[in-house]
C-alpha positions in Angstrom: -3.2 -32.0 58.7 -5.5 -34.6 56.9 -4.2 -36.3 53.8 -6.7 -34.5 51.7 -5.8 -31.2 52.9 -2.0 -32.0 52.5 -2.8 -33.3 49.0 -4.3 -29.9 48.1 -1.7 -27.9 49.8 1.1 -29.9 48.0 -0.9 -28.9 44.6 -0.6 -25.2 45.5 3.1 -25.6 46.5 3.9 -27.3 43.1 2.1 -24.5 41.3 3.5 -21.6 39.4 0.2 -20.4 37.7 -2.2 -19.2 40.8 -4.8 -22.2 40.1 -8.3 -21.7 40.7 -10.5 -24.4 42.4 -11.2 -26.3 39.5 -7.6 -26.4 38.4 -6.5 -27.5 41.9 -9.4 -30.2 42.0 -8.0 -31.7 38.6 -4.4 -31.7 39.8 -5.2 -33.1 43.2 -7.5 -35.9 41.5 -4.1 -37.0 39.7 -2.7 -37.8 43.2 -5.8 -38.8 45.1 -8.5 -39.9 42.4 -11.1 -40.2 44.9 -11.0 -36.6 46.3 -14.3 -34.6 45.8 -14.5 -31.1 44.7 -16.3 -30.5 48.0 -13.4 -31.7 49.9 -11.0 -29.4 47.9 -13.3 -26.5 48.4 -13.3 -27.1 52.2 -9.5 -27.9 52.2 -8.8 -24.6 50.6 -11.0 -22.7 53.0 -9.0 -24.4 55.9 -5.7 -23.9 54.4 -6.6 -20.1 53.6 -8.1 -19.7 57.3 -4.9 -21.2 58.6 -2.6 -19.1 56.5 -1.1 -22.0 54.6 -2.3 -20.5 51.3 -3.6 -17.2 50.2 -6.8 -16.5 48.2 -6.4 -14.1 45.4 -9.4 -12.1 45.3 -11.0 -9.7 42.6 -11.1 -11.7 39.6 -14.0 -13.6 38.2 -12.9 -16.8 40.2 -10.7 -17.2 43.3 -7.3 -18.1 42.8 -4.7 -19.5 45.2 -1.1 -19.3 45.9 1.6 -20.3 48.4 1.6 -17.9 51.6 5.3 -19.0 52.6 7.0 -16.5 50.5 5.8 -12.9 51.0 4.8 -11.1 47.7 2.0 -9.4 46.1 0.1 -9.8 42.7 -0.4 -8.0 39.6 -3.6 -9.1 37.8 -4.8 -8.3 34.2 -8.6 -7.4 34.5 -9.0 -8.4 30.8 -7.5 -12.0 30.6 -7.0 -12.6 34.2 -3.4 -13.6 34.1 -1.6 -13.2 37.6 2.2 -12.3 38.1 3.9 -12.5 41.4 5.8 -9.3 42.3 8.1 -8.6 45.3 7.8 -5.4 47.4 10.5 -6.2 50.0 10.6 -2.5 51.2 6.8 -2.0 51.3 6.4 -3.6 54.6 9.3 -1.7 56.0 8.0 1.7 54.6 4.7 1.2 56.1 6.1 0.2 59.5 8.4 3.4 59.4 5.4 5.6 58.3 3.0 4.4 60.9 5.4 3.3 63.7 3.7 0.0 63.9 4.5 -3.5 63.2 3.0 -4.9 60.1 1.9 -8.8 60.6 1.1 -9.3 56.9 -0.7 -7.5 53.8 -2.4 -8.5 51.0 -1.9 -6.2 47.8 -3.3 -6.9 44.3 -2.4 -4.4 41.7 -4.6 -4.5 38.4 -3.2 -3.2 35.2 -3.7 -4.6 31.5 -1.0 -7.0 30.5 1.1 -6.5 27.5 -0.7 -9.1 25.5 -4.2 -7.4 26.1 -2.8 -4.0 25.5 -2.0 -4.8 21.9 
């Protein structure tokens, strides 16, 4: 893994907020001031393709998260806030129902958050 990719990966691992590309770029520049936005885009694409990180789709902008801890996401379509949720039994339930091994899954649930529901 290149030093640029490692820097971008470390930014994702240190994040608790599902950053978008611009946020990853700003954080990566604090560590590596000469990294370009193009390099961040390419690094994220490589990290997603090689399953180091996941891309959360369905919002106005792509957001990124670590992939080493199995979990899903609940996204608010109004403000875009994303929360992690764990469905440990979901994989087992699907495997039991289908009689097949699930290699991975990507689940994003959409519901209005408490703040936007007021």
